[in-house]
C-alpha positions in Angstrom: 53.6 -21.5 7.6 56.2 -24.2 7.3 59.5 -22.7 6.1 61.3 -26.0 5.5 61.2 -27.4 2.0 60.7 -31.1 2.2 60.0 -31.8 -1.4 62.0 -34.3 -3.4 64.5 -33.1 -6.1 62.6 -32.7 -9.4 64.5 -35.4 -11.2 65.4 -38.6 -9.4 66.5 -41.8 -10.9 64.8 -45.0 -9.7 68.0 -45.6 -7.6 67.8 -42.1 -6.2 64.2 -42.6 -5.2 65.1 -45.8 -3.4 68.0 -44.1 -1.6 65.8 -41.3 -0.5 63.2 -43.7 0.8 65.9 -45.6 2.6 66.8 -42.4 4.4 63.2 -41.8 5.3 62.7 -45.3 6.6 65.9 -45.0 8.7 64.8 -41.6 10.0 61.5 -43.2 11.1 63.4 -45.6 13.3 66.0 -43.2 14.6 63.5 -40.4 15.5 61.1 -42.9 17.0 63.8 -44.5 19.2 65.8 -41.4 20.2 63.6 -38.4 19.6 64.4 -35.5 17.3 66.8 -33.6 19.5 68.9 -36.6 20.4 69.1 -38.0 16.8 71.8 -37.1 14.3 72.1 -37.2 10.6 75.1 -39.5 11.0 72.8 -42.0 12.8 70.2 -41.8 10.1 72.8 -42.4 7.3 74.3 -45.3 9.2 70.9 -46.9 9.6 70.2 -46.4 6.0 73.6 -47.7 5.0 74.5 -44.7 2.9 77.4 -42.2 3.0 76.9 -39.2 5.2 77.3 -36.8 2.2 74.5 -38.6 0.4 72.0 -37.2 2.9 72.5 -33.7 1.6 71.7 -34.8 -1.9 68.1 -35.3 -0.8 67.6 -33.2 2.4 68.8 -29.8 3.5 69.1 -30.7 7.2 67.7 -32.8 10.0 64.5 -30.8 10.3 63.8 -31.2 6.5 63.8 -35.0 6.7 61.7 -34.9 9.9 59.1 -32.7 8.2 59.0 -34.9 5.1 58.7 -38.0 7.3 55.6 -36.6 9.2 54.0 -35.6 5.9 54.7 -38.9 4.3 53.3 -40.9 7.3 50.2 -38.8 7.2 49.8 -39.3 3.5 50.3 -43.1 3.8 47.9 -43.3 6.7 45.2 -41.5 4.7 45.7 -43.7 1.7 45.6 -46.8 3.9 42.3 -45.7 5.5 40.8 -44.7 2.1 41.5 -48.1 0.6 40.2 -49.8 3.8 36.8 -48.2 3.6 36.4 -48.2 -0.1 33.5 -50.5 -1.1 32.1 -50.8 2.4 28.3 -50.8 2.3 27.4 -48.6 5.2 29.0 -45.8 7.2 29.2 -48.1 10.2 31.0 -50.7 8.1 33.4 -48.0 7.1 34.1 -47.1 10.7 34.8 -50.7 11.6 37.2 -51.1 8.6 38.8 -47.7 9.4 39.5 -48.6 13.0 41.0 -51.9 12.0 43.2 -50.3 9.3 44.4 -47.7 11.7 45.4 -50.2 14.3 47.2 -52.3 11.7 49.0 -49.2 10.4 50.1 -48.2 13.9 51.4 -51.8 14.4 53.5 -51.5 11.3 54.7 -48.0 12.1 55.2 -48.3 15.9 57.2 -45.0 16.0 54.2 -43.1 14.5 52.9 -41.8 17.8 56.2 -40.5 19.1 57.2 -38.9 15.8 53.9 -37.1 15.4 53.9 -35.8 19.0 57.4 -34.5 18.5 56.3 -32.6 15.5 54.4 -30.2 17.7 57.7 -28.9 19.0 59.8 -29.3 15.9 57.4 -27.7 13.4 53.9 -26.8 14.6 52.5 -26.2 11.2 53.4 -29.7 10.1 51.9 -31.1 13.3 48.6 -29.2 12.9 48.5 -30.1 9.2 48.9 -33.8 10.0 45.7 -33.8 12.1 43.7 -31.2 10.2 44.2 -32.9 6.9 43.2 -36.3 8.4 40.2 -34.8 10.1 39.0 -32.9 7.1 38.7 -36.0 5.0 37.0 -37.9 7.9 34.5 -35.0 8.4 33.6 -35.0 4.7 32.7 -38.7 4.9 30.7 -38.3 8.1 28.9 -35.3 6.7 27.8 -37.2 3.6 26.5 -40.0 5.8 24.6 -37.5 8.0 23.2 -35.9 4.9 21.9 -39.2 3.6 20.2 -39.9 7.0 22.6 -42.8 7.8 23.9 -41.0 10.9 22.4 -38.6 13.4 22.9 -34.9 12.8 26.0 -33.6 14.5 28.9 -31.3 13.7 31.0 -33.6 11.4 34.3 -32.0 12.5 33.5 -32.5 16.2 32.6 -36.2 15.6 35.7 -36.7 13.4 38.0 -35.5 16.1 36.2 -37.4 18.7 36.5 -40.7 16.8 40.2 -39.9 15.9 40.8 -39.5 19.6 39.2 -42.8 20.4 41.3 -44.6 17.7 44.5 -42.8 19.0 44.2 -44.0 22.6 43.0 -47.5 21.7 46.0 -47.8 19.4 48.3 -46.9 22.2 46.7 -49.2 24.7 46.1 -52.3 22.5 48.8 -52.0 19.8 51.8 -50.2 21.3 51.6 -51.2 25.0 50.7 -54.9 24.4 50.8 -57.5 21.7 47.7 -57.0 19.5 46.2 -60.5 20.0 42.9 -58.8 21.1 42.8 -56.5 18.1 39.6 -58.0 16.6 37.8 -57.8 20.0 38.8 -54.2 20.3 37.6 -53.4 16.8 34.2 -55.1 17.7 33.9 -53.2 21.0 34.6 -49.8 19.6 32.4 -50.4 16.6 29.5 -51.3 18.8 30.1 -48.2 20.9 30.1 -46.0 17.8 26.9 -47.6 16.6 25.0 -47.4 20.0 26.8 -45.1 22.3 26.9 -45.2 26.1 23.1 -45.8 26.7 21.9 -49.3 27.6 19.6 -51.0 25.1 16.6 -50.2 27.3 17.3 -46.4 27.0 18.2 -46.2 23.4 14.7 -45.6 22.3 14.8 -41.9 23.2 18.4 -41.5 22.0 19.2 -39.1 19.2 
C-alpha cells in the first residue's frame, strides 16, 4: 500500500490551489525531462517560479509530488476518455473516440509515458493503481457491450488490457516519435482492426 500522502491540504485558498498546480505542472516537465532520480525540488520550484520553501507548504518531499502527479495524470486521462466516449452511439464508435482522445492527451502531456514508467520503481502501488483503475473502467464498458450482444463474448479485462496496449504503443510511435499529422489515419486503421481483427474479409464469416 502506498505510504506517501499526496492529498492536498484541507483548506486552500484559490491562490494556494493555483500555486499547488503550478508545482505539479512544473514537476511534470522536470520529471519527464530528467527522470525522478536526477530531478530536484529546487528545479521544480524554479520551473514553477515559486520560492523553495513554498514547496513544503504543499508537499512533504519529492516522492509525494511525484505520486500526486501520477495520480492526477491518471484521473485527468480517465476524465478525458469518459467525456470523449459520452454520447457515442455504438461501442465501436466509443473505441474510435477513445483512441483519438488518448492520442491527443498523450500529445498534450508528452512526458506521460516516461513519468508513468518511472512510477514502477518509485512507488509500485501507484504504478499498478494507474493501470488497474484505467483498465477497470474500460472493462466495465466492454462488459456492458458484450452483455448487450454488441461485441463478441470475451473476458472484458483481457480485452481491456489488450486494447490499452495497442493504444500505448501507437501513441509512442505516432505521437511521441513523430509529428502526429497521420493521427486520423492511425485512428481509422486501429478502429478497423478492432472492428474486424486480423482475418481477411473472405475469412470473417467463420470468425467469432
